[in-house]
N, C-alpha and C positions, 0 to 999 in steps of 0.2 A: 434575543440575548445580546447580540453584538451592539445593537443600537442603544441598549441601556448601559453598556460598559463605558465608564468614565474615560478610559484611555482611547476609546475608539473614535476615529475621525473618518468621515467619508473619504474614500480613496485609499485608505490604509490597507495593506495586505491583511486579509482576514484569516488565511490559512496557508501554511507551508505543508504541502502534501507530497509525500515521497512514496513511489510505487516500487516494490521489489519483486522481480519474477524469478521463479526457481528454474534453473537450467542445469540441474545436477544430472547424474548418469541415469536416474530413473525416468527422465523425460527424453523420449526419443525425438527424432527430427520432425515427425508429423505432429506430435504433441507440442513441440516448440512453436511450430507455425500456427497451430490453433491458439496458443497463448498470444503470440505477436499480433496476429490478425484480429483476435478477439479483443485485445486491448485497444488497438486502433479503431475498431468498430465501436467499442463502448465510448471512447472519447468523443466520437462524432454523433452519437445518438442524440436526438433532439432534447430529450429530458435531461441528459447529462450536460449538454451544451448550455441549456437554460440555467441549470444549477450552478455551473461555473460562472456564467456572465451576469446573472441577475441578483447576485448577493450584494451586501453592503461592503464593497471593496473587492479587489481582485484576489486570485489564488496563485500562489507560486507552486510550480510543479517540477518534480525531478523523477527520473525513472532509471532503475538499474537492474542488471541481471546478477544472480548469485548462484554459487554452487559450493566449491571447496573453501578451505580456510582462507585462502588469499586470491580467490577467483571471484572478484566483483568488478563488473564492467558497467560504466555509466553510458546509458543510451541517450538520455536527454539530461543535460545539466540544468540547473535551476533557471527557470524561465517564468516570467510573470504573464499569466493568461488574462488577456484583456479583450480579446476579440475572437470571432469564429475563425479568422485567418490564423491566429496563433494555434488554436486547436487542430486546424487542418495541417499546419506545418509540423506539429508535434506527431500527429497520427501518421503522416508520411514518413517521418524519420523512424518511427517505431516499425512501420511496415518494411522499411528498407534495412532494418537491423540484421547484422550477420552474427550468428551465434559465436560468442567468444570461447566457450568451453563446453564440453559435452561428456567428459570422462571422469569427473570429480565427484566425490560423495556429497552428502547433504550437511553442510556446516551452517546450520541455522543460527547458532549463537554468534558465529562470526559475521553473518549477514546483518544481524541486529546491531552488533558493535559498529560495523561499517556505516550503517544508516545513522547511528547516533552521531558519529563524527561528521557526517555529511550535513546534518542539521546546523552545524556551526557555520557553514558556508551559505546557508539559506538567507534570503531577504528577511528583514525584520517583520514578523507576522504576529498576530494575536495568538494564534494556535498552531501547533505542530502535530501532524498525524503521519504515521507510517502505516502503509497499507501493503502487507507482505503476503504473497501467495506461495503455496507449496504443495507437493503431493507426497511428501515423506517426512518422517521424523528425523530429528538431529542424529546423525551417526558419525560425526567427525568433529574433533575439537570440543571446546567448552559448550555446555548446554545453554539454552535461552535464560535460565535462571542466573547463571554467572554473568551473562551480558547485562541483565537488568541490575545486577549488584555492582558491577565494576565500571559501567559506562553511564553517561549522563542521560537519563530519561526523565528528568524532572520536567513535568508539564507536557510530556509527549504521550499521545495516545497511540497505541499499536493495535490495529485491526488485522484480522486474518481472512484469507481466502483459501479454504482447505479444499484440495482437489482429491476426490476419491479415485480408486483404481489401483495405485501402486502400493499403498499402505493401508492396512486395516485400522479402523477407528481413528482416522486422521482428524476428523472433526473434533473428537473428544481431546485429542492431543493439543490441537490449537487452542481449544477452550481452556485447558488446564495449564499449558506451559508457554503459550506464545502471546496471547493478547494481554494488554497491559494498560492501566490508566483509566480515568473516568470515562464511562460510556463505551468502553471497548467492546467489540463484538466480532463474531465469526460469520461469514457467509460460506455456504457449502455448495460445491459443484460436484455432481455425481461422477463426472469424469471430465477430460479435457474438452470434450464436445460441448459441455455446458459452460465453459470458461467465459465466453463472450457475454452471455446473459447474466451470469453471476457477477462478473466485473461491472457490467452496466448497473446492476442493482446496487452493488456495494458503493460505487462512486456516487450514485445519486443520494444514497443514504448518508454517506460522509459529508457531502457538500451541503445537503439540506439541513443536516444537524447544525451546521454553522450558521445557517440562515434563520432557522426557526427556534433555536435555543434548546434543542433536544439533548438532554443530559444523558439519559439512558434509553437508547433506541429499543424499539420492540424487536423481538426475535431472540436469536441464540446469543445471549450475553450473560456475563457474570458480574456481580457487584465488584467494585474495585478491590475490596479487601480480599477477594477470593483469588486474585491473579498475582499477588505478590509472593 
């Protein structure tokens, strides 16, 4: 798909990928470490590394934590991933992260709005994807639907990593209210113990979609018209 895009030139950033991790009150310290260490492990998995580095052009990556309305902390600012050394440095930074907040509710709409503004600071890339994970439904501030209505998500795909355990029917909630845009999908982790493998699977899926031209990945996904 990218090679056939008229605007594409070898070396141009193919994807601005933003990862948002839930650190709200429903996530205890042990679960937080499972997320942090799981993300670092997923970034260094050989299949994910290969997907980052062997596409037509680099990937820009940014990572943040979110919880309450105004509690969003950037762990990794926008960085162009061009080598294994870049991924190793990012993984080390993630592993060394100190949780910024732990007593705030789940303001998922605000997290989406924050991510939208962050894309304005991203390098110029052909595609933009937000990869947001969470174990609970929005319970503070405006809902995801309001974020999609009032913030700029034009051309942005929002994928979800729904973590079971704290909230019942979390996968269905992400399917109905969180994912957005063409090809958007949800990957489901039974609990935080499954976070690392689910994140690895989701990253590979997102990155390979940009390489292979996969418009509607297989799995838990809804047609674009169903998520607006």
